[in-house]
C-alpha positions as CSV (number, residue, x, y, z in Angstrom):
1,M,-77.7,135.4,-32.2
2,L,-76.8,138.2,-34.5
3,R,-79.5,140.2,-36.4
4,Q,-78.1,142.1,-39.4
5,Y,-79.4,145.1,-41.2
6,I,-78.2,147.1,-44.2
7,L,-79.3,150.8,-44.1
8,T,-79.6,152.8,-47.3
9,R,-80.9,156.3,-48.2
10,F,-82.2,156.5,-51.7
11,N,-83.8,159.8,-52.8
12,L,-84.5,161.7,-49.6
13,R,-84.7,165.6,-49.8
14,L,-81.2,166.2,-48.4
15,W,-79.5,168.4,-51.0
16,K,-80.4,170.1,-54.2
17,R,-77.2,169.7,-56.3
18,N,-74.3,167.3,-56.8
19,K,-70.5,168.0,-56.9
20,F,-70.9,169.5,-60.4
21,L,-73.7,171.8,-59.2
22,L,-76.2,169.9,-61.2
23,P,-79.7,169.3,-59.8
24,V,-80.6,166.1,-58.0
25,S,-84.0,164.4,-57.3
26,D,-85.5,165.4,-60.7
27,T,-86.8,162.7,-63.0
28,K,-83.6,162.5,-65.0
29,W,-81.6,162.2,-61.9
30,L,-84.0,159.5,-60.5
31,E,-83.8,157.4,-63.6
32,Q,-80.0,157.5,-63.5
33,R,-80.0,156.7,-59.8
34,F,-82.1,153.6,-60.4
35,Q,-79.8,152.5,-63.1
36,L,-76.8,152.8,-60.8
37,F,-78.7,151.0,-58.0
38,E,-79.7,148.1,-60.3
39,T,-76.2,147.8,-61.8
40,Y,-74.0,148.0,-58.7
41,C,-75.8,148.0,-55.4
42,L,-78.6,145.5,-55.9
43,P,-76.6,142.7,-57.4
44,S,-74.0,142.8,-54.6
45,I,-76.7,142.5,-52.0
46,M,-78.5,139.7,-53.8
47,A,-75.2,137.8,-54.0
48,Q,-74.4,138.0,-50.3
49,S,-73.2,134.6,-49.1
50,Q,-75.1,135.3,-45.8
51,Q,-78.8,135.8,-46.7
52,N,-80.3,136.2,-43.3
53,F,-80.6,140.0,-43.1
54,R,-83.0,142.9,-43.7
55,W,-82.2,145.8,-46.1
56,I,-84.0,149.0,-45.0
57,V,-84.1,151.6,-47.8
58,L,-85.5,155.1,-47.2
59,F,-87.4,156.6,-50.2
60,D,-89.1,159.9,-50.6
61,S,-92.8,159.4,-50.1
62,E,-93.5,161.6,-53.2
63,T,-91.5,159.4,-55.5
64,P,-93.4,159.1,-58.8
65,Q,-95.7,156.1,-59.0
66,I,-93.7,154.6,-62.0
67,Y,-90.7,154.3,-59.7
68,K,-92.8,152.9,-56.8
69,D,-93.9,150.2,-59.2
70,R,-90.2,149.6,-60.1
71,I,-89.4,149.3,-56.4
72,K,-92.1,146.7,-56.0
73,A,-90.6,144.6,-58.8
74,L,-87.2,144.8,-57.2
75,R,-88.6,143.5,-54.0
76,E,-89.7,140.3,-55.8
77,K,-86.0,139.8,-56.9
78,C,-84.6,140.7,-53.5
79,P,-87.1,139.9,-50.6
80,Q,-84.7,141.4,-48.0
81,L,-85.4,144.8,-49.4
82,S,-87.8,146.8,-47.2
83,P,-88.8,150.2,-48.6
84,I,-89.7,152.9,-46.0
85,W,-91.5,156.0,-47.3
86,V,-90.4,159.2,-45.7
87,Q,-92.3,162.5,-45.9
88,P,-90.1,165.3,-47.4
89,H,-90.2,167.4,-44.2
90,S,-88.7,164.4,-42.3
91,S,-85.8,163.8,-44.6
92,W,-83.1,165.0,-42.2
93,D,-84.5,162.7,-39.5
94,F,-83.2,159.7,-41.4
95,A,-80.9,158.6,-38.5
96,R,-83.9,158.5,-36.1
97,I,-86.1,156.7,-38.7
98,F,-83.5,154.0,-39.2
99,M,-83.2,153.5,-35.5
100,E,-87.0,153.3,-35.0
101,V,-87.4,150.8,-37.9
102,V,-84.7,148.5,-36.5
103,R,-86.2,148.7,-33.0
104,Y,-89.7,147.9,-34.3
105,D,-88.3,144.9,-36.3
106,L,-86.8,143.6,-33.1
107,E,-90.2,144.0,-31.3
108,L,-91.8,141.9,-34.1
109,L,-89.1,139.2,-33.6
110,A,-89.7,139.2,-29.9
111,K,-93.4,138.4,-30.5
112,K,-92.1,135.3,-32.4
113,E,-89.9,134.5,-29.4
114,I,-86.8,135.4,-31.4
115,Y,-84.3,137.3,-29.2
116,P,-81.1,138.5,-30.9
117,T,-78.2,139.2,-28.5
118,K,-76.4,141.5,-31.0
119,V,-77.5,143.8,-33.8
120,A,-75.3,144.8,-36.7
121,T,-76.3,147.8,-38.9
122,T,-74.3,148.5,-42.1
123,Y,-74.0,151.9,-43.9
124,L,-74.4,151.5,-47.7
125,D,-75.0,154.2,-50.3
126,N,-77.4,153.3,-53.1
127,D,-74.8,153.6,-55.9
128,D,-72.1,151.5,-54.2
129,A,-71.6,147.7,-53.6
130,L,-70.4,145.3,-51.0
131,A,-68.2,142.3,-51.5
132,K,-70.2,139.1,-51.6
133,D,-68.8,137.9,-48.3
134,Y,-69.2,141.3,-46.5
135,L,-72.1,140.3,-44.2
136,H,-70.4,136.9,-43.5
137,R,-67.3,138.8,-42.5
138,V,-69.3,141.1,-40.2
139,A,-70.8,138.0,-38.5
140,E,-67.3,136.6,-38.0
141,E,-65.9,139.8,-36.6
142,S,-69.0,140.3,-34.3
143,L,-68.0,137.2,-32.4
144,K,-64.9,139.1,-31.2
145,I,-67.0,142.1,-30.0
146,E,-68.4,142.4,-26.5
147,Q,-69.4,146.1,-26.4
148,R,-70.7,148.6,-29.0
149,S,-68.1,148.8,-31.8
150,V,-67.8,150.2,-35.3
151,I,-66.3,147.7,-37.7
152,T,-64.4,149.4,-40.4
153,F,-62.8,147.3,-43.2
154,H,-59.9,149.5,-44.3
155,Y,-59.5,148.3,-47.8
156,G,-61.9,148.4,-50.7
157,I,-62.2,149.1,-54.4
158,Q,-62.8,152.5,-55.9
159,Y,-64.3,152.0,-59.4
160,F,-64.4,154.9,-61.9
161,E,-67.3,154.1,-64.2
162,G,-66.5,156.4,-67.1
163,M,-62.9,155.2,-67.5
164,K,-63.6,151.6,-66.3
165,L,-60.6,151.8,-63.9
166,A,-60.4,150.3,-60.5
167,N,-58.1,151.0,-57.6
168,R,-57.7,149.1,-54.3
169,I,-57.6,151.9,-51.8
170,F,-56.9,152.4,-48.1
171,Y,-59.8,154.3,-46.5
172,P,-60.3,153.8,-42.8
173,N,-63.2,156.2,-42.2
174,N,-65.0,154.9,-45.3
175,H,-68.8,154.9,-45.8
176,F,-69.2,151.2,-45.5
177,Q,-69.0,150.9,-41.7
178,T,-71.0,148.6,-39.5
179,L,-72.0,149.2,-35.9
180,V,-72.3,146.0,-33.8
181,E,-74.3,146.4,-30.6
182,P,-74.9,143.9,-27.8
183,I,-78.6,144.4,-26.8
184,N,-80.8,143.5,-23.9
185,E,-83.7,145.0,-22.0
186,Q,-81.6,147.9,-20.8
187,Q,-79.7,148.6,-24.0
188,R,-81.6,149.1,-27.3
189,P,-79.8,149.6,-30.6
190,I,-79.1,153.1,-31.9
191,T,-77.7,152.0,-35.4
192,I,-74.7,153.3,-37.3
193,Y,-76.3,156.5,-38.5
194,M,-76.9,157.8,-35.0
195,L,-73.1,158.1,-34.6
196,G,-73.0,160.9,-37.2
197,S,-70.9,161.2,-40.3
198,H,-68.6,158.3,-41.3
199,A,-65.8,160.8,-41.7
200,G,-65.7,161.3,-37.9
201,I,-65.6,157.8,-36.6
202,Y,-62.1,158.2,-35.1
203,K,-63.5,161.2,-33.1
204,I,-66.1,159.0,-31.4
205,K,-65.5,158.7,-27.6
206,P,-64.7,155.2,-26.4
207,D,-67.7,155.3,-24.0
208,K,-70.0,155.7,-27.0
209,A,-68.4,153.1,-29.3
210,L,-65.1,151.4,-29.9
211,I,-63.4,151.1,-33.3
212,H,-62.8,147.5,-34.6
213,E,-60.4,147.7,-37.5
214,V,-60.0,145.0,-40.2
215,K,-56.9,145.5,-42.3
216,T,-56.9,143.0,-45.2
217,P,-55.4,144.6,-48.4
218,D,-55.7,141.3,-50.2
219,R,-59.4,141.0,-49.4
220,P,-61.3,144.2,-50.3
221,A,-64.6,144.4,-48.6
222,W,-66.5,147.0,-50.6
223,V,-66.8,148.9,-53.9
224,E,-67.2,152.7,-54.1
225,V,-68.5,153.7,-57.5
226,V,-67.4,157.1,-58.8
227,H,-69.6,158.5,-61.6
228,Q,-70.8,161.8,-62.9
229,K,-73.8,162.0,-60.5
230,N,-72.0,161.5,-57.2
231,I,-72.8,164.1,-54.6
232,G,-69.2,164.2,-53.3
233,N,-67.1,161.1,-54.1
234,D,-64.2,161.2,-56.5
235,V,-60.6,159.9,-56.7
236,R,-59.1,159.5,-53.2
237,P,-55.4,160.5,-53.1
238,T,-53.5,158.0,-51.0
239,F,-50.0,156.5,-50.9
240,D,-51.6,153.0,-50.4
241,T,-53.3,152.8,-53.8
242,K,-53.0,149.8,-56.1
243,L,-54.2,149.8,-59.7
244,M,-56.4,146.7,-60.4
245,T,-56.1,145.1,-63.8
246,K,-58.1,141.9,-63.8
247,P,-61.1,142.4,-66.1
248,T,-63.5,140.3,-64.1
249,L,-62.6,141.8,-60.7
250,L,-66.0,143.4,-59.9
251,K,-67.9,140.3,-61.0
252,E,-65.8,138.0,-58.8
253,L,-65.8,140.4,-55.9
254,S,-69.4,141.7,-55.8
255,D,-71.3,140.0,-58.7
256,V,-71.3,143.4,-60.5
257,D,-71.2,143.1,-64.3
258,A,-68.8,145.9,-65.1
259,P,-65.6,144.7,-66.8
260,L,-62.4,146.8,-66.4
261,T,-60.7,148.5,-69.3
262,K,-58.2,146.6,-71.5
263,H,-55.6,149.4,-71.1
264,P,-55.6,150.3,-67.4
265,H,-52.0,151.5,-67.0
266,L,-52.2,153.9,-70.0
267,K,-55.4,155.5,-68.7
268,F,-54.1,155.6,-65.1
269,C,-50.9,157.4,-66.1
270,T,-52.7,159.9,-68.4
271,L,-56.4,160.8,-67.9
272,F,-56.6,159.6,-64.4
273,A,-53.5,161.4,-63.1
274,L,-55.1,164.7,-64.1
275,R,-57.8,164.3,-61.5
276,F,-55.4,164.4,-58.5
277,P,-54.8,168.2,-58.3
278,F,-58.5,168.9,-58.7
279,E,-59.3,166.4,-55.9
280,Y,-56.9,168.0,-53.3
281,V,-58.9,171.2,-53.7
282,R,-62.3,169.5,-53.7
283,H,-61.6,167.4,-50.6
284,M,-61.1,170.7,-48.7
285,L,-64.5,171.8,-49.8
286,V,-66.0,168.4,-49.0
287,R,-64.8,168.6,-45.4
288,V,-66.9,171.7,-44.9
289,F,-69.8,169.9,-46.6
290,E,-69.4,166.9,-44.3
291,S,-69.2,169.1,-41.2
292,Q,-72.6,170.6,-42.1
293,I,-74.1,167.1,-42.6
294,A,-72.7,166.0,-39.2
295,R,-74.3,169.1,-37.6
296,L,-77.7,168.3,-39.2
297,M,-77.5,164.7,-38.1
298,R,-77.0,165.8,-34.5
299,I,-80.3,167.7,-34.5
300,P,-82.6,164.7,-33.8
301,Q,-80.4,163.6,-30.9
302,E,-80.4,167.1,-29.5
303,R,-84.2,167.2,-29.7
304,E,-84.4,163.9,-27.9
305,K,-82.2,165.2,-25.0
306,A,-84.4,168.3,-24.8
């Protein structure tokens, strides 16, 4: 039996500014974040063909009450959504918090005499989306897995909100990975976040986790949404990029109501092409940024060893 979890950070106190050096976590940012969440992320989760899962979302405990009420209303629409309130000083302990919540959930299941043999935890940002069959595909792939493994679906969609353009891209170390873990009395789940940054999955030692690759270019598994309030995401230069032109692509793939532009080729060859030189430089800076995140994510594990 497989128990599935989606793990999402919402507005934890992790950084102060986005890629354009604009402040995050203020009221204006929070309103825009909820709009993105409700437009892209939430519909794709509600539309999952496999509905037996729990969606653990970490929120800042000092979130204004008006947004706490909004979260309560969202739970009525999506009962799998489980908000967890995190104190500001514990924000960088999110990996440990996810692990503890999953372990506690398994303890509650055990009291009901429900004993999963495998646990799957999926990394999902609050402004992105999953294909409607993502969790179903994870369940299928988990049948092939006998030891702790990271499932990475190499192909997904990168959607540029401002231009209404979409590319199918090749992105092996993407931020939509799932960790599948066989569990028993001796081996408890650690969850995907305890492995560190998604950017470094191919540096993980085999004794810690194997890499289970799924390469299906004709079947994208996720949608990365690029917008003005991203912390770090933007166009990803790759030789395996395909411009998508079907206007109803996102609705069919993820139940996201965001039609594509009527003139994709014109925009792609003009406005879009200008972003590539900028991105080569920015990606160099992001690597430094991600290395710092990876270091901070290791701190809870180092404390545990101590």
